[in-house]
C-alpha positions in Angstrom: 215.5 57.7 -156.0 212.4 59.4 -157.4 209.4 59.3 -155.1 207.4 57.4 -157.7 210.0 54.7 -157.9 210.2 54.4 -154.1 206.4 53.9 -153.9 206.6 51.3 -156.6 209.3 49.4 -154.8 207.4 49.5 -151.6 204.2 48.2 -153.3 206.1 45.4 -155.0 207.7 44.4 -151.7 204.3 44.4 -149.9 202.6 42.4 -152.7 205.5 40.0 -152.8 205.3 39.5 -149.1 201.5 39.0 -149.1 201.8 36.6 -152.0 204.5 34.6 -150.3 202.5 34.5 -147.1 199.4 33.4 -149.1 201.3 30.7 -150.9 202.8 29.5 -147.6 199.3 29.4 -146.0 197.8 27.5 -149.0 200.6 25.0 -148.9 200.2 24.5 -145.2 196.5 24.0 -145.6 196.9 21.6 -148.5 199.5 19.6 -146.5 197.2 19.6 -143.4 194.3 18.4 -145.6 196.5 15.6 -147.1 197.7 14.6 -143.6 194.1 14.4 -142.4 193.2 12.3 -145.4 196.1 10.0 -144.8 195.3 9.8 -141.1 191.7 8.9 -141.8 192.7 6.3 -144.4 195.2 4.8 -142.0 192.6 4.7 -139.2 190.2 3.0 -141.6 192.8 0.4 -142.5 193.7 -0.3 -138.9 190.0 -0.8 -138.0 189.6 -3.1 -141.0 192.5 -5.2 -139.9 191.1 -5.5 -136.4 187.7 -6.5 -137.8 189.5 -9.1 -139.9 191.1 -10.7 -136.9 188.0 -10.6 -134.7 185.8 -12.0 -137.4 188.1 -14.9 -138.3 188.3 -15.7 -134.6 184.6 -15.8 -134.3 184.2 -18.1 -137.3 186.9 -20.5 -135.9 185.3 -20.5 -132.5 182.1 -21.8 -134.1 184.0 -24.6 -135.8 185.8 -25.6 -132.6 182.5 -25.7 -130.7 180.9 -27.9 -133.3 183.9 -30.1 -133.4 183.9 -30.5 -129.6 180.1 -31.3 -129.7 180.7 -33.9 -132.4 183.5 -35.6 -130.3 181.5 -35.5 -127.1 178.4 -37.0 -128.8 180.2 -39.8 -130.5 178.8 -43.2 -129.6 176.4 -41.7 -127.1 172.6 -41.6 -127.1 170.4 -38.6 -127.0 169.5 -38.8 -123.3 173.2 -38.6 -122.4 174.1 -36.0 -125.0 171.2 -33.7 -124.3 172.0 -33.4 -120.6 175.6 -32.3 -121.2 177.4 -31.6 -124.5 174.4 -30.4 -126.4 173.2 -28.0 -123.6 176.7 -26.6 -123.3 176.9 -26.0 -127.1 173.5 -24.3 -127.2 174.6 -22.0 -124.4 177.6 -21.1 -126.5 175.5 -20.9 -129.7 173.2 -18.1 -128.3 176.2 -15.8 -127.6 177.9 -16.8 -130.8 174.8 -15.8 -132.8 174.7 -12.4 -131.2 178.4 -11.9 -132.0 177.8 -12.9 -135.7 175.1 -10.3 -135.9 177.3 -7.6 -134.4 180.1 -8.4 -136.8 177.8 -8.6 -139.8 177.7 -4.8 -139.7 181.4 -4.4 -139.1 182.3 -6.7 -142.0 179.7 -4.9 -144.2 181.4 -1.6 -143.4 184.9 -2.6 -144.2 184.5 -5.5 -146.7 181.1 -5.2 -148.2 177.7 -6.8 -148.0 178.6 -9.9 -149.9 181.3 -10.8 -147.4 179.0 -10.0 -144.4 176.4 -12.4 -145.8 178.8 -15.2 -145.5 178.7 -14.8 -141.8 174.9 -14.7 -141.3 171.9 -13.8 -143.5 170.0 -11.0 -141.8 167.6 -10.6 -144.8 165.6 -13.2 -146.7 167.3 -13.4 -150.0 166.8 -16.6 -152.0 169.1 -15.2 -154.8 172.1 -14.8 -152.5 175.0 -16.6 -154.2 177.7 -16.2 -151.6 178.8 -18.6 -148.9 181.4 -21.0 -147.7 180.4 -23.8 -150.1 182.2 -23.8 -153.5 180.4 -23.2 -156.7 178.0 -26.0 -157.7 177.1 -27.0 -154.2 174.4 -25.9 -151.9 175.2 -22.4 -150.6 175.4 -21.5 -147.0 176.5 -18.8 -144.6 178.4 -19.9 -141.5 175.4 -19.5 -139.3 173.2 -21.8 -141.4 176.0 -24.3 -141.9 176.5 -24.5 -138.1 172.8 -25.1 -137.6 172.9 -28.0 -140.0 175.9 -29.5 -138.3 174.3 -29.2 -134.9 171.0 -30.8 -136.2 173.0 -33.7 -137.8 174.8 -34.4 -134.5 171.5 -34.2 -132.6 169.8 -36.7 -135.0 172.8 -39.0 -134.9 172.5 -39.1 -131.1 168.7 -39.9 -131.4 169.5 -42.7 -133.9 172.1 -44.1 -131.5 169.5 -44.2 -128.7 167.2 -46.2 -131.0 170.0 -48.6 -131.9 171.0 -49.1 -128.2 167.4 -49.4 -127.0 167.0 -52.9 -128.4 163.5 -52.2 -129.5 164.3 -53.0 -133.1 165.7 -56.5 -132.3 169.4 -57.1 -132.5 170.5 -58.3 -136.0 167.1 -57.5 -137.5 166.8 -55.7 -140.8 165.5 -52.6 -139.1 168.3 -52.7 -136.5 171.0 -53.0 -139.2 169.3 -50.3 -141.2 169.4 -48.0 -138.2 173.1 -48.6 -137.7 173.8 -47.8 -141.3 171.8 -44.6 -141.1 173.6 -43.6 -138.0 177.0 -44.2 -139.7 176.0 -42.2 -142.8 174.8 -39.3 -140.7 178.1 -39.2 -138.8 180.0 -39.2 -142.1 177.8 -36.4 -143.4 178.5 -34.4 -140.3 182.2 -34.8 -140.8 181.9 -33.7 -144.4 179.9 -30.6 -143.4 182.6 -29.7 -140.8 185.3 -30.1 -143.4 183.3 -27.7 -145.7 183.0 -25.3 -142.8 186.8 -25.3 -142.3 187.5 -25.0 -146.0 184.9 -22.2 -146.2 186.6 -20.3 -143.4 189.9 -20.4 -145.2 188.3 -19.1 -148.4 186.5 -16.4 -146.4 189.8 -15.3 -144.7 191.5 -15.2 -148.1 188.8 -13.0 -149.6 189.0 -10.6 -146.6 192.7 -10.4 -146.9 192.5 -9.6 -150.6 190.3 -6.6 -149.7 192.8 -5.5 -147.1 195.5 -5.6 -149.8 193.4 -3.3 -151.9 193.2 -0.9 -148.9 196.9 -0.7 -148.9 197.6 -3.1 -146.0 200.8 -4.8 -146.9 200.3 -8.2 -145.3 198.1 -9.7 -142.7 199.2 -13.0 -141.0 196.4 -15.5 -140.7 196.6 -18.3 -138.1 193.8 -20.7 -139.1 192.5 -23.2 -136.6 194.0 -26.7 -137.2 191.6 -29.0 -138.9 190.9 -31.8 -136.4 190.3 -35.3 -137.7 
């Protein structure tokens, strides 16, 4: 074989070897990059699912605490309610509020600001149009709705104290009016609690839709049973 042909063959072999090694390296780097991207996306999805379950649990805990307060305050005056059930609820409420604030930022990260605002409003925004109430009704976040339910239960207990005190005179017009007002407030409280529960189900469904967009196949939701 002529010397020139030998040199050419050697050069071709070396270039081919280098090219093959370069292509192998590029492929390995590309695969590693894709795997890192998939791993990051998978981690994000896992964290989003965890946030979903934690947040729904917090919302349901708020509902159950209010429902327990309503039951404990039924047919009892404010003096009795304030020394037990209401104090217990307010102890729970302080910790619940802090958890809502913490999860606001988690929900915002994985599901967006509009969904986070349905938990608690951290900024004054009179134009906010999201909340657990359906379209056409007064809009709330769960924090504000819980505050209204608590206030309604508290006022009902005060009205009960007035009715039971005898100061209005039994069977008088004022006494009958106070009883009717008490009954209406109790009915309003029940309606607000029902809206809370319905809102929590809509909220969970919206979060789940976002998880589907992230590629999570299915998330099982175990809603708290509505108590009557």
